[in-house]
NUBAMI-886332 format. One record per residue: residue in one letter; x, y, z of N, C-alpha, C, O, CB in turn. Coordinates in pm, whole numbers, plus 32768, in hexadecimal, padded with zeros to 4 digits. Glycine has a CB too. Layout:
<nodes>
AXYZXYZXYZXYZXYZ
...
</nodes>
This chain:
<nodes>
M80547F8880008000800080008058807D800080BD808280457FA18000807A
I802F80E07FB38078815E7FAC805581B280267FDF81C28046805781AB7F28
G80BC81E7806A80A6823980DF80C182CC80C480F082F1805880FC820A8151
I80A3831E812680B483AE8116814683D381018163843580BD807C83F9818E
S81A38388813B823183A98129825C8399809882A983EA8065828883528183
E822A83308054824A831D7FC6820F838E7F72824E83BD7F12821682957F94
I819883BA7F95815984287F4B81A484AA7F6381B984F77F0580C484377F73
Q81CC84C37FDC821A853C7FFA82A185397FB382D085A07F83822F854B8091
D82E184C37FAE835F84B67F64834984D67ECF839A851B7E91839984277F75
A82DC84A37E9782BD84BE7E0A82A685537DF482D1858B7D908242846E7DDD
A826185937E52824686237E4682C986717E4182D786CE7DF181EF86547EBB
A8328864D7E9783A986927E9883F586787E17843886D27DE383FD86657F11
R83EB85FE7DE2843585D97D69840286257CEF845286537C9D842B85427D50
I837F86347CE38347866F7C69833487067C72830F87467C1082C3862D7C49
A834D873F7CE8833F87D07CF7839888167C90840C87F27C7F836387FD7D88
G836388797C4E83AE88BF7BE7839788867B5C83B488C77AF8843F88BA7C07
H8363880B7B57834587CD7AD682B187D27AB6828A87CD7A418375873C7AD4
V825C87DD7B1D81CB87DF7B098191885A7B4E81D5889F7B9A8189875D7B3F
V811188727B3480CB88E67B6B808288BD7BEB804688527BF2806789217B04
R808989137C51803388FF7CC67FAD893F7CA57F9B89B87CB28074893D7D49
T7F5088EC7C7A7ED2891F7C457E7789537CB57E8289267D277E8A88B17BF6
P7E1D89B17C957DCD89EF7CFE7D5789997D2C7D2189487CE17D9A8A747CCE
T7D3289AF7DA87CB4897B7DDF7C5889F37DF47C7D8A537E377CCA892B7E67
V7BE189EC7DBA7B878A607DBF7AFB8A357DE77AD189C67DC57B858AA97D37
P7AB18A8B7E2F7A228A737E3F79DC8A927DBD7A068AEB7D7379E78AC77EB3
S79708A497DA079268A617D2578968A867D4778448A2E7D5E792A89E57CC8
P78778B077D4977EB8B2F7D63778A8AF67CFC771A8AD17D1E77E08BC67D65
G77B58AF07C7E775D8ABE7C15773A8A2B7C2876C58A057C1E779C8AD27B8F
L779F89D87C437784894B7C59773A89357CDC76E888D97CE7780688FB7C59
S775589887D40770C897D7DBF767789937DAA7624894B7DE2774389E27E25
T765689F67D5875C98A0F7D38758E899D7CE7751E89707D0075B98A947CEC
L75D9896D7C8475A989017C2E758B88837C7F752488437C6A761188E17BC3
L75E588607CDC75D787E17D25758B87F07DA8755F878D7DE2765F87A87D41
G757C886C7DD8753588807E567588885D7ECF7551883D7F3874B9882F7E57
A760D88637EC2766988487F3076EB88927F15770E88A67EA1768387AD7F41
P773388BC7F7E77B289027F68781688AA7F1C782488337F3977EE892D7FEF
V785A88E77EBB78BA889E7E67793F88E77E66794589607E4F7884888E7DD8
S79AA889B7E807A3388CC7E6A7A7188777DFC7A6087FD7DFA7A8A88C67EED
A7AB888B77D9F7AF0886F7D2D7B87887E7D287BBC88ED7D327AB288A17CAA
K7BCC880F7D187C5C880E7D007C70880D7C697C5487A97C277CA287927D45
L7CA1887C7C337CA388927BA27D2188587B627D7A88A17B367C9889267B82
E7D2687D47B5F7D9B87927B287D9E87967A907E0287707A547DA087037B56
L7D3387C37A527D3587D879C07D92884D799B7DB2885E79257CA687F4798D
L7DBE889C79FD7E1D890879E47EAE88D879EE7F0C892779E17E06897A7A45
Q7EC088577A057F45881B7A0F7F8C881D79887F4B882479207F3B878C7A45
R801088157988805B8802790C8023878A78C280058724790080F287EE7929
T8014879478427FDB873177E77F46871E77FA7F0C86C477BD802186AC77F9
G7F05876F784E7E74876F78577E36870878B17DBC86F978B17E3E875F77D5
S7E8786BE78FE7E4E865C795B7EB3863A79C87F28865F79C07E2485DC7910
F7E8285F47A2E7ED585C97A9E7F45856B7A767FA485587AC27E7F85877B07
K7F3C85307A017F9B84C779D9802C84F679D7808784A479E37F7684927953
A8043857879C780CC85AA79C78112858C7A4B818C857B7A4E80CE864079AC
R80C685857AB88102856D7B3B813F84E17B4581B584D17B668099857F7BA9
G80EF847C7B28812183F47B32818F83D67ACF81F183937AF080B183937B1F
A818084097A5481E883F279F0826C842E7A1B82D583EF7A0E81BD842D7969
T826884A97A4F82E384EC7A7B831F84A67AF3839984947AFB82C7857E7A9C
A82CB847D7B5282FD84377BC9834A83BB7BA283AF839B7BE0828A84137C27
K831A83737B3D835F82FB7B0F83DC831D7ABE844682E27AD5830182A57ABB
L83D1837A7A61844283997A0A84BC83C97A58852D83AA7A34841B840379A6
L84A484127AC2851584497B10855D83E07B6485C483FE7BA184E384B67B6A
T852983657B67856B82F97BB385B282967B5885EF82377B8A850582B07C09
L85AC82A97AD585E782477A79867F82457A8486BF82AC7A9C85BE826679EA
T86B881CE7A72874981C17A6A877A81F279E2872A820779878776812F7A82
D87FA820479D68833822C7955881381C678E987F681EA787688CB823F7960
A88178147790C87FB80DD78AA876980E2787E874B80D07808881D805378E4
E870E80FA78DC8680810378BA8663817D7863861381767806862B81087938
R86A481EB788186938263782F86C5824977A18685826F773F86DD82DB786D
A873882077796877381EC7713871C818E76C18717819A764787FE81B27723
A86D881317703868280D276BC86088115768085CF80E4761F865780627719
G85E0818676BA856681C8768F84EF819776E084F181277714854E81B175FA
V848881EA76EB841581C8773E839B81AC76E8839481D4767383F7823A77A0
L833D8167772482C8813376DD824C814F7730824F814077AA82D7809C76C0
A81E0817776F08160818C773480F0815276E280F48154766781488222774F
V8089811E7727800B80FA76E97FA1815477257F9F816C779D7FE8806276FE
S7F47818676D07EF081F277007E7181FD76AF7E6C81DF76387F39827576FD
G7E06822C76F57D8D825476AF7D9482E376817D37831476417D1582417708
G7E02832876A07E1483B276767E6E840276D27EDC842976AB7D9183F6766C
N7E40841A774C7E85847A77A27F0C844977D57F6A849877DE7E2E849B7817
H7F1783C977F77F99839678257FFF839D77B4807483BD77CA7F8C8304785A
G7FD3837E773B802D838676C8805C841476AF80D2842A76947FE98351764D
I8000847476B78026850176A8808E8527771180F4856376F27FAB855C76B3
A80708503778D80C8852A77FC815284E977EF81B8852D77FF808A85037881
L8155846877D381D5842277C98227845A775682A08470776481BF838C77B6
A81E7847276E3822F84A6766F82688530768D82DC854B766D81D284AD75F6
H8218858776C98243861076E482B08615774D83168658773B81CC86647710
M829C85CE77BC82FD85D57829837F858C780483EB85B7782D82C2859878AA
A8376852177B783F084DD778984418538772E84BB853E773883CE845A7741
A83FD858076D5844385DD767D848A864976CF84FA867076AF83E2861C7619
A8447867A7737848386E2778B850086AF77D3855A86FC77F2841E871477F1
L8504862C77EC857785F0783185D685AA77CF8631856377F98547858B789A
H85C185C0774D8619858A76E4861F84F276E6868A84B676DD86A685C376F2
I85A984B576F2859D842476EF854383FE767A84D884397668856383EC7777
K856D839D762A851D837175B784A4832375EA84B182CD7642857383197556
A842E834175B283B2830275E0836882C1756D836882F274FC835983687625
T83268250758C82C9820F7532824282077578823B81E075ED82FC81807508
V81D8822C75338152822D756D80F781D5751980F381E0749E811982BF7576
V80AF817C755D804F8123751C7FC3815075447FA5815B75BB8068808D7543
M7F6D816A74E17EE3819274FB7E86814E74977EB18124742B7ED4822D74F3
A7E08814274BB7DA3810F745E7D7F817C73F97D8E81F374147D2580DF74AA
R7D4F815273867D2681B1731E7CB08206734A7C94826E730F7D038167729E
T7C6A81D973B27BF8822573E77C24829774437BCF82E274737B9981C97431
A7CA482A4745B7CD5831074B17CAF839774747CA683A373FA7D70830674C5
P7C9983FB74C87C75847F74947CDF84B474337D5684A174497C6284E37507
R7CB384F573C87D0F852C73647D74858A73A47DE8858C737D7CC2857672F8
R7D4885D674087DA28631744C7E1585E6748E7E888613748B7D56868374B4
A7DF7857274C97E5F8523750A7EC684F374A47F3F84FB74BC7E2284AC7553
V7E9584C274337EEF849573C87F498507739A7FC284F6738B7E9F845C7352
D7F0D857B73827F5985EE73517FC4861A73B68034863973907EFC86637332
L7FA0861B74377FFF8649749C807285E774AF80E4861074C57FB886607521
V8054856674A880BF850274B3811F8510743E8199850F74518084847374B7
E80E9851C73C68140852A7350819085AB7355820585AD732E80ED852472D0
A81528617738581998698738B820D869573ED826C86E273DF8138870773B2
S8206863D74518271863474B582EF85F0747E835A85F874BA824085EA7530
G82E085AD740E8350856373D5835384D173FC83B0848973D583CF85A273FF
A82F184A1744882EC8414746E82C583BE73F7828883EE7397828883FF74E2
S82E9833F73FD82BE82DD739A823382AC73C28221827A743183248266738E
L81D282BA736981478296738881228215733F8136820872C680E683087360
R80EA81B4738B80B8813773528023812F736F7FFA813573E3810480BB738C
L7FD1812173087F3F811A73177F0E808C73007F3E804672A77EFA817B72B5
T7EAD806073547E737FDB73497DDB7FE773387DA3805473427E977F8573C6
D7D9B7F76731F7D0B7F7773077CBA7F8F73867C497FC0737E7CE17EF672C7
G7CEF7F6F73FA7CA77F8174777D077F8474EC7D7F7F6F74DC7C407F13748B
M7CD17F9D75657D287FA775DA7D617F2176037DD47F1A76317CDC7FE4764F
A7D157EB575F47D4B7E3176157DC57E1475BD7E2A7DE075ED7CE07DC37603
E7DBA7E35753C7E2B7E2174E07EA07E7E75037F147E5974F27DFF7E3A7450
A7E807EF575347EE97F53755C7F3B7F1B75D07FB67F2575D17EAD7FDA7582
F7EF77EE276327F3F7EA776A37F927E2F767680017E1A76A87EDC7E7D7711
A7F5D7DE076197FA87D6C75E680267D97759C80917D5D75AF7F507D17758B
L801A7DFD7546808E7E2F74FE80F57E68755F816D7E58754B80647E9A7498
T80C77EAA75C581227EE3762881777E76766981EE7E89767E80D47F2F7693
E81397E05768881867D9776C581F07D647664825E7D42768E81287D2476EE
R81D07D5F75E382347D32758282A87D957579831C7D6D757681F47D2074F7
L82897E16757682F37E7A756E83487E7C75ED83C17E9375E882B77F057555
R83077E64765D83527E5F76DB83B57DEB76D884257DF8770982F27E517753
S838C7D7B769F83E57D06769A845D7D1F763F84C17CD7764683997C8B766A
E84527D8575E984C17DA8759185227E0975D285857E2F7593848C7DE47511
G85087E32764D856A7E80769785417F0D76BC858B7F51770385E47E877649
L84CD7F3D768E84A07FC376B584777FC4774984497F60777E842B7FF1765C
T84888036778884688045781683D88074782483B580E377FC84C980AA785C
L8384801E785D82F6803E786882DC80A278D8830B8091794882A57FBF7881
V8292810B78B882598164791C81C38147791C8178817F78CB827881FE78FD
H819980F17976810F80C1797680B2813179A180D6818079F880FE804679D3
P8039813979667FDF81A7798B7FA9819E7A197F7E82037A517F6B81AA792C
F7FAC81267A577F77811D7AE07FB580AF7B357FB380BA7BAF7EE481087ADA
D7FEB80467AFA801C7FD57B4980AF7FE77B6F81047F987B48800A7F527AFC
D80CB80507BBB815380707BE2814C80C77C5F810B812F7C5E81A180BA7B6F
P818E809E7CCC818880EE7D4881BA817D7D36818381D87D7481DA80AB7DB4
L821F81937CE3825382197CCE81ED82717C8481DD82E77CA382D682147C7F
V81A982367C23814282807BDA80CD82A07C36809A83117C34811282307B5F
I80A182407C86803382597CE3805882C67D468006831C7D64800E81D87D2E
A80D482C27D7980FF832B7DD680FF83B27D9280DA84177DCF818B830D7E0E
G812783B67D13812484347CC9809584687CB9807B84DE7CCE816384237C40
Q8039840E7C957FAD84397C8B7F7684607D147F1E84B57D1E7F5783C97C4D
G7FAA84217D7B7F7D84427E027F9C84D07E2C7F6085047E8A7FBA83E57E64
T7FF985117DE68016859E7E077F9E85F87DEA7F9486657E22809085CF7DBA
V7F4385CB7D917EC486147D7E7E7786177E007E4786807E2B7E6F85D37D0D
G7E6B85A27E417E24859A7EC07E6B85E27F2F7E2C861E7F857E10850B7EE6
L7EF085DE7F2E7F3F86257F927F2286BB7F8C7F0786F97FF37FD6860B7F7F
E7F2886F47F167F0C87837F067E7C87A47F297E6188077F6D7F2A87AF7E77
F7E2087527EFA7D9187697F127D76876A7FA97D3587C67FDC7D3B86FD7ECB
A7DA787057FEF7D8F86FC807F7DD1876F80C97D9787A781267DC4867780B6
E7E4B879580A17E8F880680E17E40888780CC7E3188D781287F1E881680A9
D7E0D889B80527DC0891480357D3F891780887D1A898080BC7D9E891C7FA0
L7CFD88A780947C8188A280E17C9B88B981757C4F88FF81B87C3A881B80CC
R7D07887E81A97D29889682377D4C8927824F7D2A896082B67D9D883C8263
G7D91896381EE7DB789EF81FC7D418A4D81FA7D468ABA82357E158A158190
A7CD68A2481B67C5E8A7881AF7C058A6B82297BA68AB782397C0E8A568133
G7C248A0B82807BD689FA82FB7B4789D282DD7B2F898482807BD78A79834C
E7AE88A0683297A5B89E383197A288A07828E79D289C282577A078A298384
A7A5E8A7382557A308A9D81D07A518A3581667A0D8A2D81007A708B2381AB
G7AB989E5817E7AE08981811B7ABC88F381417AE9889481017B7289898102
A7A6D88E381AA7A4B885E81D97A00880F816F79A38843813179F788668258
V7A278792815A79DE8738810179C486B6814A7A0E869081A57A2C871F807C
T795B86738122793A85F081597955858080F6796E850E811E78AA85EC8184
D794F85A0807479578539800D79A6856E7F95798B85DB7F6378CA850D7FE1
V7A0885207F687A5985447EF37A4384DD7E877A4684647EA07AF1854D7F19
L7A2C850C7E0D7A1484B57D9A7A8C84B97D3C7AC185237D1D799384DE7D4F
V7AB584407D0F7B2B84317CBB7B0A83D07C497AD583637C627BA583FE7D0E
S7B2983F57BCF7B14839C7B5C7B7683277B607BE583337B967B2383EB7AD8
I7B4C82B67B277BA0823E7B257BAE820A7A967B4A81F67A517B6581CF7B81
G7C2A81F57A6B7C4781A879F47C8181237A237C3880C07A307CAA81F57995
G7D0481217A3C7D4180AB7A797D4980B67B107D6180537B557DCA80967A41
G7D3781317B457D3081427BD67DA881837C167DAC818D7C917D1D80C17C13
G7E0B81B27BC97E8081F07C057E6082727C4C7E94828B7CB97EE782097B9D
L7E0B82C57C0F7DE983457C4D7D9983317CCC7DBB836B7D337D9A839C7BEB
V7D3182E07CC77CDE82CE7D3E7D2C828C7DAE7D1582AB7E237C62827C7D1D
A7D8782317D8C7DD981F17DF47E3082577E3A7E3782597EB57E3081817DB7
G7E7382AC7DED7ECA83117E297E7E837A7E767EA783A07EE47F1D83537DBF
V7E0F83AA7E3E7DBE84107E827D8583D87F037D86841B7F6A7D4C84427E26
A7D53835D7EFE7D1A83207F777D84830F7FE27D6A832880587CDB82987F56
A7DFD82E57FBC7E6782D6801E7E8A835A80617EA0836080DA7EE2829B7FDD
A7E8F83C580117EAF844980497E41847980A87E5F84AA81157EC484AF7FD9
F7DC5846C80807D57849B80D47D4B844A81547D30848281BE7CD484968088
K7D5D83C8814C7D50837681C57DBD8397822A7DAC838182A27D5582E281A2
A7E2E83CB81F97E9883F582547E808480828D7E9C849883027F1F83F1820D
L7E4C84DB823D7E41856782657DB5858F82937DA785DE82F17E6A85BF81F2
L7D4F855982547CC3857782787C7584F3827B7C2384DA82237C8085DF8212
P7C9084A082DF7C5B841782DE7BC4840C82E57B8D83A382C57C9583CB8350
G7B7F8475830C7AEE847083137AA98484828E7A30846E82847ABE84D58371
V7AF384AD82297AB784C681A57AA38441815C7AFD83ED81567B1285258150
R7A2B842F81247A0F83B980D37A3F83D080437A2C843C800B7977839880D5
I7A7D836A80087AAE83707F7F7A5683157F297A3D82A27F4C7B4583467F75
W7A27834B7EB979D383017E5C7A1782FB7DD37A4983617DA2794783437E50
G7A1982877D977A4A82797D0F79D882837CAC796482697CCE7A9581F67CFE
V79F882AA7C30799282B87BC879C382797B467A3382937B1A796E834E7BB2
E796F82267B09798B81EB7A87791482007A2A78A9822B7A5679AC81547A95
T792781E079AA78BA81E7794A7895815C791A78E88101791978E0824178D1
V7817814B78F477EA80CC78BC784180AC78427856810077EC775280D37894
G78718031783D78CB800B77D1795D802077F279B5800B779E78A980587755
A7978804B786F7A038059789F7A03804779367A2A80A179817A4080E67877
T79D67FD2796279BC7FBA79F17A217F5A7A2E79FC7EFD7A75792F7F857A05
A7AA07F6F7A127B067F127A427B077F087ADA7B147E9A7B107B8F7F3D7A11
M7AFA7F787B207B037F747BB27A807F467BF17A827EF87C507B297FFD7BE8
A7A0F7F747BBE79907F457BF479837EAE7BE579557E6A7C41791B7F8B7BAE
D79AB7E7A7B7279A47DEA7B5D7A087DA07BB479EC7D327BE379BC7DC87ACA
A7A7C7DDC7BCB7ADF7D9F7C247AA97D947CB27ABA7D2D7CF47B627DF07C24
L7A687DFD7CE17A307DF97D6779C37D8E7D7279B87D4A7DD879F77E827D8D
A79747D807D0A790A7D1B7D0B79447C8E7D09790B7C327D4378AD7D2F7C93
A79B87C7D7CC679F47BF97CB77A567BD77D277A7E7B637D357A3B7BF07C32
G7A7C7C3A7D767ADE7C227DE07B6E7C2C7DB17BC97C027DF87AC77B9C7E1B
G7B837C627D3A7C0A7C747D057C047C9D7C747B997C997C387C5D7BF37D15
P7C757CC57C397C757CF67BAF7C437C8F7B4C7C657C197B547D007D227B89
V7BF27CBE7AEE7BC07C6B7A807BCA7CBC7A007BCE7D377A047B2C7C3D7A9A
T7BD07C7879907BD07CBB790E7B417CDC78E77AE87C8878F17C157C6378A2
V7B2C7D5778B97AA57D8378967AA07DAC78037B037DDD77CD7A787DF878F0
P7A2C7D9877C17A1C7DCC77387A107E63773D79D47E9A7799799F7D8D76F3
L7A477EA676DA7A497F3876D879F27F6C76667A007F4175F37AD97F6C76C9
S79987FC9768879438004762179278097763A78E380D775E978C17FB97619
S795980CF76A8793F815B76C8798581B8766579F2819A7635796C817A7757
V7945822976487989828F75F879F582D576487A49831C7610792482F675C4
V79F482C276C97A55830577217AD482B177247AEC826577827A1B831877B3
T7B2582C176BD7B9B826C76AE7C018283771C7C4E8229773D7BDD82857627
T7C0382FB77577C64831577C07C4282CE78427C9382CF78A07C6E83AA77D9
L7BCD828F784A7BAB823B78BD7BA781A778997B7D815478E97B25826578F7
S7BD3818578207BBB80FE77EB7C3480A377FD7C7B8085779D7B9781067758
A7C4A807778787CAF801178937C6C7F89788B7BFD7F7978BE7CF38027791E
P7CAC7F25784C7C6D7EA178427C627E5878C77C127DFB78D37CBA7E4C77E2
S7CB07E82792A7CA47E4A79B17CE97EA77A127D427EF479EC7CE07DBA79B9
A7CC07EA07A8F7D0D7EDF7AF97D877E887B147D917E197AE07CB77EF47B7B
S7DE37EB87B667E527E657B917E3A7E3A7C217DE77E747C677EDA7EB17B83
R7E827DD57C4D7E767DAB7CD97E9A7E1E7D367E5C7E2F7D9F7ED07D327CF5
L7EFD7E6D7D0F7F297EDD7D627EBB7F467D717E9D7F707DE17FA77F1C7D26
T7E807F6F7D027E177FD67D0B7D987F9C7D4A7D557FE07D977DF7800F7C7F
Y7D787F207D2B7D037EE07D697D107EDD7E017CB17EFD7E487CF27E507D33
D7D847EB77E327D977EAF7EC47D817F367F067D457F3D7F727E237E7C7EE4
H7DAF7FA17EC87D9A80267F007D06804C7F007CD280807F637DE9808E7EB1
V7CC380317E917C3580557E887BE280027EEA7B8B80387F2E7C0180417DF8
A7BFD7F817EF27BB27F2B7F4D7BC27F587FDF7B657F4D802E7BDF7E9A7F3E
A7C387F8B80017C537FB2808B7C2C804180AC7C06805D811E7CE37F9F80A9
L7C33809D804A7C2C812B80697BB68175802B7B9981E680547CA9816C803E
V7B73813A7FCA7B0B81817F7F7A8181507FAA7A6B80D87FB97B1E816D7EE6
E7A2681AE7FBE799F818F7FEC795581357F89791B80D07FB1795082108001
D795981597F0A7916810A7EA3794081417E1B797681AF7E127879810E7EB4
V792780F47DB3793E81217D2A78B6812F7CE6786A80CF7CDC799A80BC7CDB
L789981A77CB9781A81C97C7B782981C47BE3789381E77BAE77E982557CA9
V77C0819A7B9E77C6818C7B0C775A81E47ACE76E681E17AF877B380F77AE1
V778182337A697724828A7A21772E826B798D778D822C7960774183217A3E
S76CD8299794176CD827F78B1772882E17867774D834A789D763E82887879
D774C82BD77ED779883197797774C839B778277868408778777B882D67710
A76CA8390776B767984087755767F846477CE768984DE77BE75E883E37735
E7678842B78467680847C78BF770984BF78CC7713853178F876648427793B
A7772847678A577F984AF78AC78088525784D7845858A786F78628445788D
V77D1851877D377D985867773778385FA77A177AB866E779377AD855676E7
Q770C85DE77D976BB864A781177068690788176F987097894763486137845
G7755864378CC77A6867F7936780A86E379017823874A794077EE86147982
V784586C7788B78A18727784C785887A9782E788B8816784A78DC86EC77CA
L77DF879D77F67790881577D7776B88607856776D88DB7857771287EF7789
D774A881778C177268858793F779F889C79807792890879B876EB87F279A0
F7814885C7978788E889D79AA78A58921796178C38987799F790A8840799A
A7896891E78DE78AE8997788F784B8A0578B378728A7978C378A6897877F9
E77CD89E178C177668A4678DA77688A79796A77598AF1798276DE8A0E78B9
H777A8A1E79CA77698A437A5677EC8A5E7AA077EF8AAD7AFE771F89D77A9D
A78598A1C7A7678D98A317AB879388A867A65799F8AB57A98791A89AD7AD7
K79178A9979E779698AEA798C79F18AAB79727A548AF2795F797C8B7579C4
V79F58A2679707A7089DE794D7A4E897678E379E0893F78E17AB1899C79CB
W7AAE895B788B7A9B88FE781B7AE0887A783E7B5B8871783C7AD3893A7796
T7A918815785C7AC7879578857ABB873078147A95875277A47A7F87617902
E7ADD86B578327AC6864477D87A6485E6781E7A4C85F578967B4D85FB77B4
P7A2A858477D679C8852C781679FB84E0788F79AE84BD78E8799684CA77B2
A7A7F84C678957AB78484790A7AA784D779887AA884A179F77B49846578F4
A7A98855A79797A7885B179EB79E285D079EF79A985DE7A5B7AC8863479E2
G79A385DA797B791485F4797678C3858C79C2785885AB79F778E585FB78E7
C78F5851179C778AC84A57A0C789D84BF7AA1784984817AE278F4842279F7
L78EC851B7AD978E385377B68785D85737B90782D85597BFE795385947B92
L782185C27B3977A686087B5F772F85A97B6E76EA85B17BD4778586727AF7
P771385507B0F76A784F17B2A76C684957BA1766C846E7BEB768C849C7AAE
A774584737BB3776984227C277754846F7CA9772C84357D0E77FB83F47C1D
A776E84F27CA7775885447D1E76C6853F7D4876A8853F7DC0778385D57D05
R766B853C7CE875DD85307D0A75BF84AB7D4C756B84A37DA6758685417C8C
Q760384427D2075F383C07D62762583C67DF275E583917E4D763E83527D15
V769784067E0776CD84137E8E766C845E7EE8765184347F587757845A7E8C
L763784CD7EB875D9851B7F08755E84C97F2A752784D67F9875B1859B7EBD
G753284767ECD74BF84217EE874DB83B87F527480838A7F97749383DE7E6A
R755A83927F61757E832A7FC175A4836080497585832280AF75EF82D87F8B
V75E683D4804D7618840580CE75C78479810575D7849C817A76A7842F80C1
G757184B580B4751B851F80E6754685A980BB75B585BF808B751585198179
A74EA860880CE74FD868F809B756586DF80E8758B874C80BC747B86D8809D
D759386AD815A75F686F781A8768586E2817576E4871A81AD75EE86CD823A
A76968692810D771B867680D7775A86F5809F7715874E806E7713860A806A
R77DD86FA80A7782E876480697891871D800D78E186CB803B787887BE80D6
L788C873C7F8E78CE86EC7F28795587257EFC7966879F7EF3787486DE7EB1
G79B386CC7EE27A3086EF7EA27A3D86A17E207A2886287E1E7AA886D17EFF
L7A5E86E57DB47A6986A67D317AF986B27CFE7B3087217CF87A0686E67CCD
V7B3586437CD97BB886467C987BA0864F7C027B8385EB7BC17C0F85C67CBD
V7BAC86C87BCC7B9086E07B3D7C0E86B87AF17C6A87087AE17B6787787B1F
C7C10863B7AC47C8D85F97AA17CCB86267A1F7D4586207A117C7685687A99
G7C7A865579BD7CB7867A793E7C5886C878E47BDF86CB78FA7CE6860078F6
G7C928705787F7C45875778237C6E874477927C6387A177427C5387E67848
N7C9D86CD776F7CCF86B676E77C628681768A7C6E861476537D44865576E9
A7BFA86D1767A7B9286B476157B7B873375C57B7A87A075FD7B0D86817658
T7B69872575457B51879974F07ABC87B774EA7A688764750E7B8987827462
T7A9C882F74BC7A0F885274AA79CE87F67442795887D6744D7A0188E6747E
V7A1B87CC73DE79E68771737979C386EA73B8795986B2739C7A4D875D7306
D7A1D86B6740F7A0286377454797D863F749F792785E874907A74861574B5
I796F86A674EF78F886B17545787B86C674F17812868F75107908872275AA
A7885871774887811872E743277E386AC73F0776B869273E57833879773C6
E7843865973C3781F85DA738477DC857D73E87777853D73C8789B85967348
W78138574746177D6851D74C6774C855274F076EF85047503783185127541
A774085D574FD76BF860F7523765485EC74BC75E385CB74E076CC86A87533
R767785F4743B761885CF73D275F6853B73DA7583851473CB765185F07346
R765C84E873F27645845873F975E184347466758D83DC745576C8840E7411
F75ED847974D875988458754A751B84AF755474D084A675B575E7846375C9
G7505850574F0748D855674EE748B85BF755C742085E07590741584FF74FB
L750085F5757F7509865A75E874FB86E475AC752586FC753B758D864D7635
D74C1873F75F874AC87C775C87525881B75ED7529889275CE742988057602
</nodes>
């Protein structure tokens, strides 16, 4: 299990390489949801998502031989962007494997960084190709199944909890919602909160067609799941034992929402919070309504707004597909 000391070590290591993103109250979302909302705006992070933290935490620990071999990432979008960008900044050659369904913006940003991009027909195939490339000598920077990466993502929770404690009663929260792909972010955030604000409940959020962690909890351990969600940045074919163990021990529950609800959440974030997110963050709003229904109207919500790497074209196409106004 990742502890607060590992997260604090990661924070010290990556300081100067990543942004300490703001935590803000959101009057608009508070009105929309009928409960006080504080948002950790990780979409303002370098490369547009929290993934820069874990990638940097891992890259800065590589040996000379590992750096020389070059690094490898498999991604639904954001981890690939982050690994490609941060590796280029550290003068390390990177290869990124993504499915063809990855957002066009992700593909463009990976290619612009100078990384070698390999596209596959789906995420299951992407993970399989990654294993083959790893066997050829590339150094894998896994998107979630790595203690160093989880500790790096946990710095989101460290900052969030510190900001809330610093705000005193004005920043008090009872429930924090975190999106789940493979579970690295929620594992790190939960570990940080349980150390610093142990009374806060942590909730994970997934979308229908990308329920690796919800299915793992139901099965008692990681299982392979079929992927059909449009939210590719949450589409891991399975959780890992490491992330599953953290979620099983530290997370209240994993909530599942539809793709349409996640896209509507993007539109609601834009209208009510004045921030442009991606569906992996938009899913937090319908899940927040589920939390309020379960814990009551006295809840005070914290949202980890994990990323913003979706274009207006992406959202417009999904909105039309789901008949959203």
